[in-house]
Each structure stands twice: as structure tokens, then as C-alpha cells.
C-alpha atoms as one frame of an Amber mdcrd trajectory, in Angstrom:
protein
  -0.210  -0.096   0.011   2.961   2.389   0.633   4.361   1.911  -2.799   0.604
   2.742  -4.105   0.757   5.757  -2.291   3.989   7.190  -3.095   3.159   6.782
  -6.807  -0.091   8.228  -6.319   1.507  11.729  -4.487   4.123  11.820  -7.244
   1.401  11.983  -9.961  -0.093  15.014  -8.653  -3.549  13.254  -7.696  -5.754
  15.542  -6.870  -8.926  13.222  -5.161  -7.879   9.637  -3.495 -10.320   7.040
  -1.350  -8.287   4.576   0.454 -10.449   1.887   1.850  -8.637  -0.932   4.289
 -11.041  -2.573   5.482  -9.303  -5.366   7.886  -6.076  -4.241   6.848  -5.985
  -1.116   9.033  -3.379   0.517   6.869  -1.108   3.068   8.917  -1.386   6.069
   6.504   2.252   6.951   5.360   3.209  11.199   5.928   3.548  11.666   2.537
   0.043  11.843   1.586  -1.154  14.152   3.771   2.095  16.464   2.587   1.046
  16.103  -0.948   0.798  19.354  -2.724  -2.007  18.465  -5.345  -4.344  16.449
  -3.068  -7.518  18.467  -2.547 -10.120  15.511  -1.195  -9.382  12.483   0.611
 -11.157   9.760   1.993 -10.209   7.192   4.563 -11.582   4.093   5.893 -10.382
   1.684   8.205  -7.061   3.462   8.040  -4.808   4.275  10.985  -2.834   7.832
  12.127   0.413   7.414  13.669   0.172  11.050  15.494   3.584  10.825  16.029
   4.157  10.566  12.146   1.765  13.286  11.543   3.448  16.483   9.587   3.546
  19.903  11.574   0.980  21.141   9.404  -1.436  19.429   6.483  -2.126  22.242
   4.100  -3.123  21.854   0.912  -6.295  19.618   1.906  -9.636  21.355   1.550
 -12.038  17.668   1.950 -11.878  15.396   4.404 -13.882  12.017   4.570 -13.231
   9.471   7.746 -14.842   6.344   8.028 -14.480   3.542  10.968 -11.240   5.168
  12.000 -10.273   5.506  15.790 -10.161   9.106  16.071 -11.209  10.896  19.353
  -7.987  11.374  20.707  -6.216  12.630  17.361  -9.253  14.373  15.862  -8.022
  18.034  17.121  -4.615  17.384  16.772  -5.874  16.337  13.176  -7.895  19.346
  12.773  -5.458  22.168  13.967  -2.816  20.904  11.166  -5.468  20.780   8.247
  -5.638  24.670   7.892  -7.019  24.762   4.386  -9.836  22.085   5.231 -13.196
  23.031   4.296 -15.621  20.399   4.603 -15.395  17.186   6.827 -17.470  14.286
   7.205 -17.124  11.611   9.917 -18.848   8.222   9.616 -19.604   6.284  12.843
 -16.035   4.443  13.744 -15.711   0.640  15.797 -15.758   2.801  18.969 -17.486
   5.387  20.741 -16.739   9.227  19.567 -16.385  11.993  21.636 -15.145  15.216
  19.841 -14.578  18.637  20.199 -14.080  20.792  17.196 -12.375  24.098  16.902
 -11.286  24.838  13.351 -10.849  28.156  11.994 -11.947  27.423   8.221 -14.341
  24.395   8.287 -17.129  25.623   6.520 -19.307  22.396   6.467 -19.159  19.290
   8.970 -21.507  15.700   8.075 -21.504  13.856  11.175 -23.053  10.418  11.196
 -22.754   9.023  14.512 -23.660   5.967  16.769 -25.646   6.561  20.210 -22.945
   6.647  22.502 -21.248  10.068  20.724 -20.879  13.119  22.060 -20.343  16.313
  19.751 -19.316  19.330  20.771 -18.627  22.715  18.190 -16.488  24.540  20.372
 -14.837  27.130  18.410 -15.967  27.147  14.423 -15.889  30.920  13.343 -16.948
  30.108   9.617 -18.734  26.798   9.929 -21.971  27.425   7.762 -22.992  23.695
   7.667 -23.799  20.963  10.342 -25.632  17.933   8.712 -26.449  15.181  11.524
 -27.422  11.471  10.174 -31.034  11.345  10.372 -31.153   7.638  11.654 -28.300
   7.489  14.028 -28.079  11.159  15.654 -30.215   9.923  18.688 -29.667   9.011
  22.000 -26.037  11.175  22.008 -24.902  14.124  23.035 -24.372  17.595  20.948
 -23.644  20.867  21.827 -23.491  23.906  19.675 -21.124  26.408  21.890 -19.397
  28.868  19.654 -20.470  28.718  15.218 -21.812  32.432  14.752 -21.927  31.686
  10.748 -23.823  28.751  10.991 -26.730  28.863   8.576 -27.594  25.093   8.027
 -28.866  22.529  11.389 -30.071  19.253  11.341 -31.362  16.583  10.959 -31.856
  16.815  14.849 -33.242  14.050  16.285 -35.895  14.758  19.364 -35.046  11.727
  21.009 -31.212  12.878  21.956 -30.098  12.509  25.023 -28.481  16.069  25.723
 -28.365  19.000  23.599 -26.898  22.552  23.982 -27.869  25.243  21.829 -26.256
  28.320  22.510 -27.344  28.511  26.704 -30.275  26.483  26.274 -29.547  22.882
  27.591 -31.881  20.213  26.742 -31.284  17.427  28.963 -33.326  14.267  28.734
 -34.201  12.440  32.299 -34.171   8.587  32.755 -37.704   9.153  33.220 -40.043
  10.729  30.632 -39.413  14.293  29.614 -36.759  17.001  29.356 -35.417  19.454
  31.527 -34.526  22.896  29.793 -32.263  25.377  31.450 -29.720  28.003  31.055
 -26.155  27.336  30.442 -23.346  30.693  30.447 -22.405  30.076  26.610 -20.492
  32.862  24.089 -23.786  32.153  21.994 -27.073  33.082  23.692 -29.206  31.922
  20.636 -28.304  30.395  16.943 -29.327  33.751  15.443 -27.476  32.929  12.517
 -29.216  29.284  11.263 -31.679  30.592   8.738 -32.457  26.560   7.569 -33.390
  23.758  10.236 -34.325  20.119  10.169 -35.829  18.179  13.089 -36.815  14.196
  13.199 -39.454  13.739  15.880 -42.649  11.799  16.458 -45.451  14.488  16.939
 -47.158  12.473  19.980 -43.798  13.403  22.049 -43.418  17.071  20.961 -42.861
  18.738  24.633 -39.500  20.129  23.607 -40.617  22.080  20.067 -41.294  25.794
  21.396 -38.088  25.757  23.694 -36.140  24.440  20.665 -37.734  26.861  18.204
 -36.423  29.956  20.698 -32.938  29.200  19.959 -33.458  30.008  16.495 -34.852
  33.545  16.139 -34.142  34.123  12.567 -35.218  30.800  10.814 -36.483  31.160
   7.609 -36.734  27.278   6.258 -38.038  24.409   8.987 -38.456  20.943   7.792
 -40.057  18.199  10.015 -39.767  14.564   9.394 -43.045  13.136  11.139 -42.719
   9.368  12.032 -44.542   7.096  14.141 -43.300   5.748  17.201 -44.780   2.364
  19.540 -42.956   3.463  22.336 -45.360   2.320  25.161 -45.203   3.892  28.642
 -44.157   7.620  27.945 -46.615  10.458  28.186 -45.946  13.778  26.592 -46.959
  16.910  28.197 -49.217  18.376  25.875 -47.954  21.445  23.976 -50.651  24.421
  24.109 -49.519  26.460  21.154 -52.289  29.084  21.650 -50.617  30.217  24.504
 -47.128  30.089  23.097 -47.936  33.874  21.985 -45.723  35.139  18.834 -41.996
  34.174  19.060 -39.217  35.654  17.278 -38.836  33.401  14.000 -42.373  33.731
  12.706 -40.990  37.382  11.506 -38.868  35.630   9.354 -39.794  31.884   8.723
 -40.609  31.495   4.792 -41.334  27.704   3.955 -42.104  24.665   5.954 -42.360
  21.133   4.886 -43.215  18.230   6.553 -42.831  14.881   5.581 -44.824  11.950
   7.139 -48.007  14.104   7.226 -50.715  12.122   8.292 -52.963  14.472   8.434
 -54.419  13.962  12.103 -54.874  16.287  14.993 -51.444  16.209  16.234 -49.936
  17.051  13.162 -52.070  20.102  12.594 -51.876  21.418  15.713 -48.080  22.683
  14.896 -48.912  23.519  11.717 -51.897  25.447  12.746 -49.841  27.697  15.159
 -47.096  28.389  12.370 -49.964  29.427   9.289 -51.663  31.194  11.768 -48.770
  33.322  13.199 -46.261  33.446  10.319 -45.946  36.948   9.074 -44.162  36.284
   6.015 -44.883  32.807   5.507 -44.695  31.724   1.772 -45.129  27.726   1.350
 -46.389  24.807   3.469 -45.304  21.771   1.828 -47.181  18.657   3.311 -45.599
  15.223   2.132 -48.166  13.006   2.879 -48.051   9.548   3.869 -49.338   6.374
   1.851 -52.354   5.991   3.785 -53.855   9.325   3.435 -54.676   9.893  -0.313
 -54.957  13.328  -1.707 -58.318  14.052  -2.317 -60.465  17.170  -2.742 -62.429
  16.306   0.652 -58.761  15.924   2.281 -57.067  18.845   1.094 -60.318  20.778
   1.981 -60.222  19.552   5.486 -56.788  20.134   6.179 -56.885  23.503   4.973
 -59.809  24.399   7.841 -57.714  22.177  10.359 -54.680  24.659   9.656 -56.790
  27.813   9.809 -56.010  28.756   6.201 -58.255  31.411   6.397 -57.052  33.132
   9.650 -53.699  32.726   7.640 -51.223  35.809   8.728 -49.494  35.712   5.422
 -51.865  36.776   2.557 -49.572  34.995  -0.017 -48.762  31.739   1.646 -49.410
  28.452  -0.195 -50.211  24.966   0.704 -48.753  22.099  -1.798 -50.071  18.560
  -1.143 -47.525  15.616  -2.629 -47.637  11.754  -2.022 -44.332  11.273   0.565
 -42.906   8.779  -2.348 -42.831  10.592  -4.647 -41.412  14.366  -4.019 -38.115
  13.183  -1.768 -36.637  15.607  -3.314 -38.705  18.240  -1.402 -35.825  17.136
   1.118 -33.052  17.789  -1.607 -30.635  19.363   1.394 -30.736  16.269   3.665
 -30.304  13.360   1.261 -26.971  12.748   2.189 -28.803  11.818   5.424 -31.960
  10.742   4.877 -31.074   7.939   2.277
């Protein structure tokens, strides 16, 4: 493998994928110093911290899969001075990582449930994408990312979540504790696009979550059925929430897995009646709900469409399986 790597770097390679499954290849230092290399993807390889160059100046995109990273990640990031995009996929051990990277623009994290991520100092981070199926029962903290514009998909079954000064802590008993934690960022006011995955049966956290994003413009919701028994949720009284700050900015809402029942409609009704500049609500309806004229008329009534705050608002109905591209922003995490 060393011979191949040396040959590739000498030929001016710009993009390289190495999969060493079963071998756990120890990376040759020349690879990380290659002047032509811009995109590097590694699977089941190993870093030797003692052999890492003092600086890795040229790599702009780095993808890591099945790598033991917790102890090495920050050292690696500090050396990758030009790194703009980082993808981390599940490894063979729990990942606990703190992100301090001055140039990182996009971070994709495909996690396992024992993992923990802290965005501690990422002044240029614009996009934080979490795997929608596995980003649950994990801990995520976003402490300082002043340019973050896109965040999701946040699985609402998280173990602990901190967004600016707001800390959500799921207890061993049902429910959440929401408290303030001192932090450099009070809210994530830079975030324009948010995606969440939740069961609207258990939605008690949503109002507090939305308060963390006062300038939100695009809201994506993946609604799923749950078979969890023995758990309760405090009913959200949306009529008592008042006008949250983000309602002055919200332009689009997309719900995937819309069933047309009361629990779906309560949140959407609140957004329709209070969204002052809301332009479009797109409903990707489940297979069990044929989109008939009667169905559309009933949903418009449930959502209080006649009392909408924005006269320009459009309601759009599609079969879920036919319009997956409505979630194109999240394709890398929902497919």
C-alpha cells in the first residue's frame, strides 16, 4: 500500500479514496503532505500521531469512516489549515469530539448513539449535518458557531442537546429538563435552515427548541410514528405560546410523513396563523392518506388557512414517495 500511495502523490493526484478494511493501513506521512491532493477519503485506516506532519496545508475535503478518532481529531484538525469540509462516519468505538477549526465550512457527522459532539470554536462553520437515523441518544453541543446557517437533522430523541445558552437534558424518566447554561452565543441567530426528526406524539420540547433560532427561515420536519409505550408527553398548548421571534422570518415549512390528524395539524396551524411572511407549506403525505379533494379541504380548515397571517401563503400537497427531492438539502442523511 505504501508503494501505491507514494506513486499516487508523485503523479499529482487531486482526489483519493483509500479503503483498508481488514488491514487497518497505517498512513504514510507523504500522503498528508501531497501538494496536489485536495480531497481525501479514508476508511479503516490508522493515523500515527508521532508521524503526522506539523502542518497539512493543502487538503480541503476530508472524509473519515471507521477510524479511531477521539484522541487524534483535534490534533488533526489543527494541522489541516485549509480544511473546509469534514465528513465523519461511524467508527468502531464511541466518538467524543470537540471541534475547533478556524476554516471549516461544512461538517457532516454520521454518529452512533454513544457519541458526543461539541462545536466549541468554529468561526466559519456554515453547515452542520447530522445523520437522521443514528443521531439519537447522543449528546450534541453547539457553543460557538457564529456563521452557522444550516443545522439538522436533529433527532428529538437526543440524550442531551445544547444550542447556545439553552440546554436540553433528557432524564431517565420521561420528559426533558430545559435550563440556561452560560455560553458565548445566547441563541443561534445565524441559522436560517433547520431540520428535525420527531414523533409529534412527543413534542413538548419544540417551543423551547424554536426559541433558539430567532431568525429561522426554512423549517423541515420529519414526522414518524412511534411504538414507544409507557411514556407520556406534556401537551403543548400552542395557543399559549404567543408570537415567537422566528415567526417574523419564517418563509417555508416542509413536513415529511404528514398524516392529517390533530397532532400533525396543531403545530402547522400555529405556524400558519402566526407566520407573518410565510410563503409555502409543503406537506408530503403518508401512503395511508390519499390526496383527495375532501382531504385537502379538511386540512385547509384544520390549519386555519382562512385566518393565515400571510396572504401570500400557499399550501402544497404531495405523496411522500413522489417528492423526496423536497428534502434535497438532507439527501445525504435521509437516504
